[in-house]
C-alpha positions as a Markdown table, in Angstrom:
| # | Residue | x | y | z |
|---|---|---|---|---|
| 1 | Met | -4.3 | 10.6 | -34.8 |
| 2 | Thr | -1.3 | 12.7 | -33.9 |
| 3 | Gly | -3.3 | 15.9 | -33.9 |
| 4 | Leu | -5.8 | 14.3 | -31.5 |
| 5 | Arg | -3.0 | 13.3 | -29.1 |
| 6 | Leu | -1.7 | 16.9 | -29.0 |
| 7 | Ile | -5.2 | 18.2 | -28.1 |
| 8 | Phe | -5.5 | 15.8 | -25.2 |
| 9 | Lys | -2.0 | 16.5 | -23.9 |
| 10 | Ala | -2.7 | 20.3 | -23.9 |
| 11 | Glu | -5.8 | 19.7 | -21.8 |
| 12 | Leu | -4.1 | 17.7 | -19.1 |
| 13 | Pro | -3.2 | 19.5 | -15.9 |
| 14 | Lys | 0.5 | 20.0 | -15.0 |
| 15 | Arg | 1.4 | 17.5 | -12.2 |
| 16 | Lys | 4.1 | 17.8 | -9.5 |
| 17 | Pro | 6.7 | 15.1 | -9.4 |
| 18 | Thr | 6.0 | 12.5 | -6.7 |
| 19 | Arg | 9.5 | 11.3 | -6.2 |
| 20 | Met | 12.2 | 12.9 | -4.0 |
| 21 | His | 15.0 | 14.4 | -6.1 |
| 22 | Asn | 18.0 | 13.2 | -4.1 |
| 23 | Phe | 16.8 | 9.7 | -3.1 |
| 24 | Asp | 18.1 | 6.4 | -4.5 |
| 25 | Tyr | 15.0 | 4.3 | -5.0 |
| 26 | Asn | 17.2 | 1.2 | -5.6 |
| 27 | Ser | 18.4 | 1.3 | -2.0 |
| 28 | Lys | 16.9 | -1.0 | 0.7 |
| 29 | Gly | 14.2 | 0.5 | 2.9 |
| 30 | Ala | 10.9 | 0.1 | 4.5 |
| 31 | Tyr | 7.7 | 1.0 | 2.7 |
| 32 | Phe | 4.1 | 1.5 | 3.8 |
| 33 | Ile | 1.7 | 0.1 | 1.3 |
| 34 | Thr | -2.1 | 0.6 | 1.4 |
| 35 | Ile | -4.3 | -1.9 | -0.3 |
| 36 | Cys | -8.0 | -1.1 | -0.8 |
| 37 | Thr | -10.6 | -3.7 | -1.6 |
| 38 | Gln | -13.9 | -3.1 | -3.3 |
| 39 | Asp | -16.6 | -1.7 | -0.9 |
| 40 | Arg | -13.9 | -1.9 | 1.8 |
| 41 | Lys | -14.6 | -5.6 | 2.4 |
| 42 | Gln | -12.3 | -7.3 | 4.9 |
| 43 | Ile | -11.2 | -10.2 | 2.8 |
| 44 | Leu | -7.4 | -10.1 | 3.2 |
| 45 | Ser | -7.2 | -10.8 | 7.0 |
| 46 | Lys | -9.0 | -11.0 | 10.3 |
| 47 | Ile | -8.0 | -9.6 | 13.6 |
| 48 | Ala | -7.6 | -12.6 | 16.0 |
| 49 | Lys | -6.8 | -10.7 | 19.3 |
| 50 | Ser | -4.8 | -7.9 | 20.7 |
| 51 | Tyr | -1.7 | -8.1 | 22.8 |
| 52 | Asp | -1.9 | -5.5 | 25.6 |
| 53 | Gln | 1.3 | -3.5 | 26.0 |
| 54 | Ser | 0.1 | -2.1 | 29.4 |
| 55 | Val | 0.7 | 1.5 | 28.2 |
| 56 | Gly | -2.4 | 3.6 | 29.2 |
| 57 | Asp | -5.6 | 3.5 | 27.2 |
| 58 | Gly | -5.0 | 0.7 | 24.8 |
| 59 | Ala | -3.7 | 2.9 | 22.0 |
| 60 | His | -0.5 | 0.8 | 21.8 |
| 61 | Asp | -2.1 | -2.6 | 21.7 |
| 62 | Ile | -0.7 | -4.8 | 19.0 |
| 63 | Pro | -3.4 | -6.6 | 16.9 |
| 64 | Lys | -2.7 | -10.2 | 15.9 |
| 65 | Thr | -3.9 | -10.6 | 12.4 |
| 66 | Val | -4.5 | -13.9 | 10.5 |
| 67 | Leu | -4.2 | -13.8 | 6.7 |
| 68 | Ser | -7.1 | -15.2 | 4.7 |
| 69 | His | -6.5 | -17.2 | 1.5 |
| 70 | Tyr | -6.6 | -14.0 | -0.5 |
| 71 | Gly | -4.3 | -12.3 | 2.0 |
| 72 | Lys | -1.7 | -15.1 | 1.6 |
| 73 | Ile | -1.8 | -14.6 | -2.2 |
| 74 | Val | -1.2 | -10.9 | -1.9 |
| 75 | Glu | 1.7 | -11.5 | 0.5 |
| 76 | Lys | 3.3 | -14.2 | -1.6 |
| 77 | Tyr | 2.9 | -12.8 | -5.1 |
| 78 | Ile | 2.4 | -9.0 | -4.8 |
| 79 | Leu | 4.3 | -8.0 | -1.7 |
| 80 | Ser | 7.3 | -10.3 | -2.2 |
| 81 | Thr | 10.6 | -8.4 | -2.1 |
| 82 | Glu | 11.4 | -9.2 | -5.7 |
| 83 | Asn | 8.3 | -7.2 | -6.8 |
| 84 | Ile | 8.8 | -4.1 | -4.7 |
């Protein structure tokens, strides 16, 4: 079994580190999280309406989203500050 592991490790490509060297990941901060659903189905929330900011072509409109049942579960149990 040990010899088999060595063969697989030798075949894996060398990966670059994904973390910044001089950053304290225990500090407070804002994070952007992307969650993808199977077949890109919109099951976590719905857009109710946009609030116009009156800044040109509508690029700065702020959408009002309403979480679905599943979206509330994700917010409560996965995106809570204790888990991030």
